[in-house]
C-alpha positions as CSV (number, residue, x, y, z in Angstrom):
1,M,-35.2,52.6,-8.0
2,F,-38.4,52.6,-10.1
3,F,-39.6,50.3,-12.9
4,L,-41.6,51.1,-16.1
5,V,-42.3,47.9,-18.0
6,G,-44.6,46.8,-20.8
7,P,-44.9,45.4,-24.3
8,T,-43.0,46.6,-27.3
9,G,-44.7,49.4,-29.2
10,S,-46.7,50.6,-26.2
11,G,-44.9,53.9,-26.0
12,K,-43.1,53.2,-22.7
13,S,-39.8,54.6,-23.9
14,A,-41.3,58.0,-24.7
15,V,-43.2,58.1,-21.4
16,A,-40.1,56.9,-19.6
17,L,-38.2,59.9,-21.0
18,E,-40.7,62.3,-19.5
19,L,-41.0,60.3,-16.3
20,A,-37.2,60.3,-15.8
21,T,-37.3,64.0,-16.1
22,L,-40.0,64.4,-13.5
23,L,-38.2,62.0,-11.1
24,D,-34.8,63.4,-11.8
25,A,-33.7,59.8,-12.7
26,E,-31.4,58.1,-15.1
27,I,-32.7,55.3,-17.3
28,V,-31.4,51.7,-17.0
29,G,-32.4,49.5,-19.9
30,A,-34.0,46.1,-19.4
31,D,-34.3,45.0,-23.1
32,A,-32.5,42.0,-24.5
33,F,-32.0,43.6,-27.9
34,Q,-31.8,47.3,-27.2
35,I,-28.6,46.5,-25.3
36,Y,-26.8,45.8,-28.6
37,A,-24.8,48.4,-30.5
38,G,-25.3,48.6,-34.3
39,L,-29.1,48.0,-34.5
40,P,-30.6,51.2,-33.1
41,V,-33.4,51.5,-35.6
42,L,-34.4,47.8,-35.6
43,T,-34.5,47.6,-31.8
44,A,-36.2,51.0,-31.4
45,Q,-33.4,52.5,-29.2
46,P,-33.9,56.0,-27.9
47,A,-32.6,58.6,-30.3
48,A,-29.3,60.4,-29.6
49,S,-31.1,63.6,-28.7
50,E,-33.1,61.7,-26.1
51,R,-30.0,60.1,-24.6
52,L,-28.5,63.5,-24.3
53,R,-31.5,64.8,-22.5
54,V,-31.6,61.8,-20.0
55,R,-28.7,59.6,-19.4
56,H,-29.3,56.0,-20.4
57,H,-27.4,52.9,-19.3
58,L,-27.3,49.4,-20.8
59,V,-28.6,50.6,-24.2
60,G,-26.5,50.2,-27.3
61,C,-23.5,49.1,-25.3
62,V,-22.8,45.4,-26.2
63,P,-21.0,44.5,-29.5
64,M,-23.6,42.7,-31.6
65,E,-21.3,39.8,-32.3
66,R,-21.3,38.9,-28.6
67,P,-23.7,36.3,-27.2
68,Y,-25.5,37.8,-24.1
69,D,-27.7,36.3,-21.5
70,V,-29.7,37.1,-18.4
71,G,-26.8,36.4,-16.0
72,Q,-24.5,38.9,-17.8
73,Y,-27.3,41.4,-17.8
74,L,-27.9,41.0,-14.1
75,R,-24.3,41.6,-13.2
76,A,-24.1,44.7,-15.4
77,A,-27.4,46.1,-14.1
78,E,-26.6,45.5,-10.5
79,E,-23.2,47.3,-11.0
80,T,-24.9,50.2,-12.7
81,L,-27.6,50.5,-10.0
82,A,-25.0,50.4,-7.3
83,R,-23.0,53.1,-9.0
84,L,-26.1,55.3,-9.4
85,C,-27.0,54.8,-5.7
86,A,-23.5,55.8,-4.7
87,E,-24.0,59.0,-6.7
88,N,-27.3,59.6,-5.0
89,R,-29.1,59.3,-8.4
90,N,-32.5,57.9,-8.9
91,A,-32.8,55.0,-11.4
92,L,-35.7,54.2,-13.7
93,V,-35.5,50.6,-15.1
94,V,-37.3,50.5,-18.4
95,G,-37.9,47.6,-20.7
96,G,-39.9,44.7,-22.0
97,T,-37.7,41.7,-21.3
98,G,-39.6,40.1,-18.5
99,L,-36.8,37.7,-17.6
100,Y,-34.4,40.6,-17.2
101,V,-36.8,42.5,-14.9
102,R,-37.5,39.3,-12.9
103,A,-33.8,38.7,-12.4
104,L,-33.5,42.2,-11.0
105,T,-36.4,41.8,-8.6
106,H,-35.8,38.2,-7.6
107,G,-32.2,37.4,-8.4
108,L,-31.2,34.2,-10.3
109,A,-31.1,30.7,-9.0
110,E,-28.0,28.6,-9.6
111,L,-28.5,26.6,-12.8
112,P,-26.2,24.1,-14.5
113,A,-23.6,25.7,-16.7
114,P,-24.1,25.2,-20.5
115,D,-22.8,21.8,-21.7
116,P,-20.9,22.6,-24.9
117,V,-21.3,19.0,-26.3
118,L,-25.0,18.8,-25.5
119,R,-25.7,22.3,-26.8
120,A,-23.9,21.7,-30.1
121,E,-26.0,18.5,-30.5
122,L,-29.2,20.3,-29.8
123,A,-28.3,23.4,-31.9
124,A,-27.9,21.1,-34.9
125,L,-31.5,20.0,-34.8
126,P,-34.3,21.6,-36.8
127,I,-36.7,23.7,-34.8
128,S,-39.5,21.3,-35.3
129,E,-37.6,18.5,-33.6
130,L,-36.5,20.8,-30.8
131,Q,-40.2,21.7,-30.3
132,A,-41.2,18.1,-30.3
133,R,-38.5,16.9,-27.9
134,L,-39.1,19.7,-25.4
135,S,-42.9,19.1,-25.5
136,Q,-42.3,15.5,-24.8
137,A,-39.7,16.1,-22.0
138,D,-41.7,19.0,-20.5
139,P,-45.4,19.1,-21.6
140,G,-45.9,22.5,-19.9
141,A,-42.9,24.2,-21.5
142,A,-45.0,26.0,-24.1
143,Q,-46.4,28.2,-21.3
144,S,-43.0,29.7,-20.5
145,V,-40.7,29.2,-23.5
146,D,-40.8,31.0,-26.9
147,F,-41.3,28.0,-29.2
148,Q,-40.4,30.0,-32.2
149,N,-37.0,30.9,-30.9
150,P,-34.4,28.1,-31.5
151,H,-32.0,29.6,-29.0
152,R,-34.6,29.5,-26.2
153,L,-35.6,26.0,-27.1
154,V,-32.1,24.8,-27.0
155,R,-31.4,26.3,-23.6
156,A,-34.7,25.0,-22.2
157,L,-34.2,21.5,-23.5
158,E,-30.6,21.6,-22.2
159,L,-31.8,22.5,-18.7
160,V,-34.5,19.9,-18.7
161,L,-32.1,17.2,-19.8
162,Q,-29.5,18.3,-17.3
163,T,-31.8,18.6,-14.2
164,G,-34.7,16.3,-15.0
165,K,-37.0,19.1,-13.9
166,P,-39.6,21.1,-16.0
167,V,-38.7,24.6,-17.1
168,S,-41.5,26.1,-15.1
169,E,-40.1,24.7,-11.9
170,L,-36.6,25.8,-12.7
171,R,-37.9,29.4,-13.4
172,A,-39.7,29.4,-10.1
173,Q,-36.4,28.8,-8.3
174,W,-35.3,32.4,-8.0
175,S,-32.4,32.9,-5.6
176,K,-34.3,35.1,-3.1
177,P,-37.7,36.5,-2.2
178,P,-38.8,39.4,-4.4
179,K,-37.2,42.8,-3.5
180,R,-39.6,45.6,-2.5
181,T,-40.2,47.4,-5.8
182,L,-42.1,50.4,-7.0
183,G,-43.2,50.4,-10.6
184,L,-45.9,50.2,-13.2
185,Q,-46.6,48.3,-16.4
186,V,-48.0,50.3,-19.3
187,A,-50.8,48.9,-21.4
188,R,-52.8,49.7,-24.4
189,A,-56.0,48.3,-26.0
190,P,-55.0,45.5,-28.4
191,E,-56.3,47.3,-31.5
192,D,-54.4,50.5,-30.5
193,L,-51.2,48.5,-29.9
194,A,-51.5,46.7,-33.2
195,M,-51.8,50.0,-35.1
196,R,-48.8,51.5,-33.3
197,I,-46.8,48.4,-34.1
198,A,-47.8,48.7,-37.8
199,A,-46.9,52.4,-37.9
200,R,-43.5,51.8,-36.2
201,T,-42.6,49.0,-38.5
202,R,-43.1,51.3,-41.6
203,E,-41.3,54.1,-40.0
204,M,-38.2,51.9,-39.5
205,V,-37.9,51.7,-43.3
206,E,-37.9,55.5,-43.6
207,R,-35.2,55.7,-40.9
208,G,-32.9,53.3,-42.7
209,V,-33.4,49.9,-41.1
210,L,-32.7,48.1,-44.4
211,E,-29.3,49.8,-44.6
212,E,-28.7,49.0,-40.9
213,V,-29.4,45.3,-41.3
214,A,-27.3,45.1,-44.5
215,A,-24.3,46.6,-42.6
216,A,-24.7,44.2,-39.7
217,R,-22.5,41.5,-41.0
218,E,-21.1,40.5,-37.6
219,A,-24.5,40.0,-35.8
220,G,-24.0,37.1,-33.4
221,P,-26.4,34.4,-32.3
222,T,-28.3,36.6,-29.8
223,A,-28.5,39.9,-31.7
224,S,-29.6,38.2,-34.9
225,K,-32.7,37.0,-33.1
226,A,-34.1,40.6,-32.9
227,I,-37.5,40.7,-34.6
228,G,-37.1,41.7,-38.2
229,F,-33.4,40.9,-38.5
230,R,-33.9,37.6,-40.4
231,E,-36.8,39.0,-42.4
232,L,-35.0,42.1,-43.6
233,R,-31.8,40.2,-44.3
234,E,-33.8,38.1,-46.8
235,V,-34.8,41.4,-48.5
236,V,-31.2,42.5,-48.6
237,E,-30.2,39.2,-50.1
238,G,-33.1,39.3,-52.7
239,R,-34.9,36.3,-51.2
240,A,-38.1,38.2,-50.2
241,T,-39.9,41.5,-51.0
242,L,-40.0,44.3,-48.6
243,V,-43.8,44.0,-48.3
244,E,-43.5,40.4,-47.3
245,A,-40.8,41.1,-44.8
246,L,-42.8,44.0,-43.2
247,N,-45.9,41.9,-42.9
248,R,-44.0,39.1,-41.2
249,M,-42.3,41.6,-38.9
250,E,-45.6,43.0,-37.8
251,A,-47.1,39.6,-37.1
252,A,-44.0,38.6,-35.1
253,T,-44.0,41.8,-33.1
254,R,-47.7,41.4,-32.3
255,Q,-47.1,37.9,-31.1
256,Y,-44.1,39.0,-29.0
257,A,-46.2,41.9,-27.5
258,K,-48.9,39.4,-26.5
259,R,-46.3,37.2,-24.7
260,Q,-44.9,40.3,-22.9
261,R,-48.4,41.3,-21.7
262,T,-49.0,37.8,-20.4
263,W,-45.7,37.9,-18.5
264,F,-46.1,41.3,-16.9
265,R,-49.7,40.6,-15.9
266,K,-48.2,38.0,-13.6
267,E,-46.2,40.6,-11.8
268,P,-48.4,41.9,-9.0
269,A,-45.8,44.4,-7.9
270,F,-46.4,46.4,-11.0
271,P,-49.9,47.8,-11.3
272,E,-51.2,48.5,-14.8
273,L,-51.2,52.0,-16.3
274,A,-53.5,52.1,-19.3
275,L,-52.3,54.6,-22.0
276,G,-54.6,56.3,-24.4
277,P,-54.6,59.3,-26.7
278,E,-52.9,61.6,-24.1
279,T,-49.4,63.1,-24.7
280,D,-46.3,61.5,-23.4
281,I,-45.9,64.4,-20.9
282,Q,-49.5,63.9,-19.6
283,A,-49.0,60.1,-19.4
284,A,-45.7,60.6,-17.5
285,A,-47.4,63.0,-15.0
286,R,-50.1,60.4,-14.4
287,C,-47.5,57.7,-14.1
288,A,-45.5,59.7,-11.5
289,A,-48.7,60.4,-9.5
290,Q,-49.6,56.7,-9.5
291,L,-46.1,55.7,-8.5
292,L,-46.3,58.1,-5.5
293,E,-49.7,56.8,-4.6
294,C,-48.4,53.2,-4.7
295,G,-45.5,54.3,-2.6
296,R,-47.7,55.7,0.1
297,D,-50.0,52.6,0.0
298,S,-47.0,50.3,0.5
299,D,-45.3,52.4,3.1
300,W,-42.4,52.9,0.7
């Protein structure tokens, strides 16, 4: 099993396609939004032709009305990886959701089950109050929780109230020592990444993202948190212009990419692979060579 991780817009999916071909591997997704069916353009899922070329798992497979969390992902991913192992197939885990990747490499600690009454009470609060209450209960929470995501705020505050422990401590309580892993994190210069994010956001419009969001009437509480869903729904409903929505999408994507870079830089098992103007095939070849070198150095 190999890992290729990194921020959104960095080009990891295209490189992963070439890398999977070189490694004779199948791709296992590790992305909290690409896992949903019905939003392939918005979540930048691999095209149908790419999925025919290399078999993909855990991409576009969950109905968008279903809530989905890291525990469900871990069970599905472990089942998929076990099946590929039994078939003597290599697996390449690809994604940008750090919590999903960490669950695969470290397992999950036993945490209290959601409390429906407490969750409903917290979910009814405005985001500003959730931010204030979590900051007061856990002053260090801003370092590990997305304060712009109400769902994450509710779950974090729920855990703090249930356990009396800060989120950072709970997240450190993984169920087991890290597995021996072989992988890389792709990276780009910030200005290069920003330009790529801007270009991809505009390309989504050409590929029909507005129509996709308009048709997504059944998006549930998790799928609807995908970057751009709320902004484009406002365009569909006549409450914002397309230019306004695209500008907000770009800004949100850049902020998300920054958080992803921060997360993955704390993963010492995944050395950085800086991408530049090379082709995807060249980048994949360099990636494969670096993986092999890492494997030799670690007595893989």
